[in-house]
C-alpha positions as CSV (number, residue, x, y, z in Angstrom):
1,A,0.8,-5.4,-12.6
2,V,1.8,-4.8,-9.0
3,E,2.0,-7.0,-6.2
4,I,1.8,-5.7,-2.6
5,D,2.7,-7.2,0.5
6,A,0.0,-6.4,3.0
7,S,2.0,-7.3,5.7
8,S,5.1,-4.9,4.8
9,I,2.6,-1.9,4.7
10,P,3.4,0.1,8.0
11,L,0.4,1.6,9.6
12,F,0.1,4.2,12.2
13,T,-0.7,2.7,15.7
14,G,-4.6,2.3,16.0
15,V,-5.4,2.5,12.5
16,L,-7.2,-1.1,12.3
17,E,-8.8,-0.4,15.8
18,F,-10.3,3.0,14.5
19,A,-11.4,1.3,11.1
20,A,-12.9,-1.6,12.9
21,R,-15.0,1.1,14.6
22,G,-16.0,2.6,11.3
23,L,-13.7,5.6,11.5
24,V,-12.8,5.6,7.9
25,P,-12.8,8.7,5.7
26,G,-15.4,8.7,3.1
27,G,-12.5,8.9,0.5
28,A,-11.4,5.4,1.3
29,H,-14.8,4.0,0.2
30,R,-14.8,6.1,-3.1
31,N,-11.2,4.7,-3.8
32,R,-12.3,1.5,-3.2
33,K,-15.0,1.7,-5.7
34,Y,-12.8,3.7,-8.2
35,L,-10.3,0.5,-8.0
36,E,-13.3,-2.1,-8.1
37,G,-11.7,-4.9,-10.6
38,K,-8.4,-3.2,-10.7
39,A,-7.4,-4.3,-7.1
40,T,-7.8,-7.7,-5.8
41,F,-7.0,-9.1,-2.3
42,A,-5.7,-12.3,-1.4
43,A,-8.2,-14.7,1.0
44,G,-5.9,-13.9,4.1
45,V,-5.8,-10.1,3.8
46,E,-8.8,-9.0,6.3
47,G,-11.4,-6.7,5.4
48,I,-10.3,-4.0,7.9
49,L,-6.9,-3.9,6.6
50,Q,-8.3,-3.7,3.0
51,I,-10.2,-0.4,3.7
52,A,-7.4,1.0,5.7
53,L,-5.3,0.4,2.7
54,F,-7.5,2.6,0.5
55,D,-7.1,5.6,2.9
56,P,-7.0,8.7,0.8
57,Q,-4.7,10.5,3.2
58,T,-1.6,8.6,2.2
59,S,-2.6,6.8,-1.1
60,G,0.0,7.4,-3.7
61,G,2.1,10.2,-2.6
62,L,4.1,8.3,-0.3
63,L,4.9,5.5,-3.0
64,L,7.5,5.4,-5.4
65,G,8.8,2.5,-7.7
66,V,12.4,2.0,-8.7
67,P,14.3,-1.0,-10.7
68,A,15.1,-3.7,-8.5
69,P,18.9,-3.5,-8.7
70,K,18.5,0.2,-7.7
71,V,16.5,-0.7,-4.5
72,D,19.6,-0.9,-2.1
73,Q,20.8,2.5,-3.7
74,L,17.7,4.3,-3.0
75,L,17.4,3.1,0.5
76,A,20.9,4.3,1.3
77,E,20.2,7.7,-0.3
78,L,17.2,8.2,1.6
79,T,18.8,7.3,4.8
80,S,21.4,9.8,4.1
81,R,19.0,12.6,3.5
82,G,17.2,11.7,6.7
83,V,14.6,9.5,5.9
84,R,13.9,7.5,9.0
85,E,11.9,4.9,7.6
86,A,11.6,3.3,4.3
87,H,10.1,0.0,3.6
88,I,9.9,-2.2,0.6
89,V,5.9,-3.2,0.2
90,G,5.9,-4.8,-3.2
91,K,6.9,-5.3,-6.7
92,V,6.1,-5.5,-10.3
93,V,4.9,-8.7,-11.7
94,A,3.6,-10.2,-14.8
95,G,0.1,-9.5,-15.2
96,K,-2.7,-6.9,-16.6
97,A,-1.2,-3.5,-16.8
98,G,-2.6,-1.5,-13.9
99,H,-3.6,-4.2,-12.0
100,I,-2.9,-4.4,-8.2
101,K,-2.6,-7.6,-6.1
102,V,-2.7,-7.4,-2.6
103,K,-1.3,-10.6,-0.7
């Protein structure tokens, strides 16, 4: 399973405000429905943030995984290649394969 730290996910300015006003792509709702039962959220993760995390405009393509011992090497390589921002947002944990836990 994968455990995501919601507070570690960088968001563009205004994302939560737009989501609170109902300005959410239809694909976010479809993504949420598709992942029903495969993604769970801790009680402290607000509903507006939850729907923002299902946004189809950035889901998946900007996320990659590496073994924990190689994280520092990857971050250094990304920086050396001009990547201005890279964030550690989660980790692989024991649990059902394919399950996403957001805390």
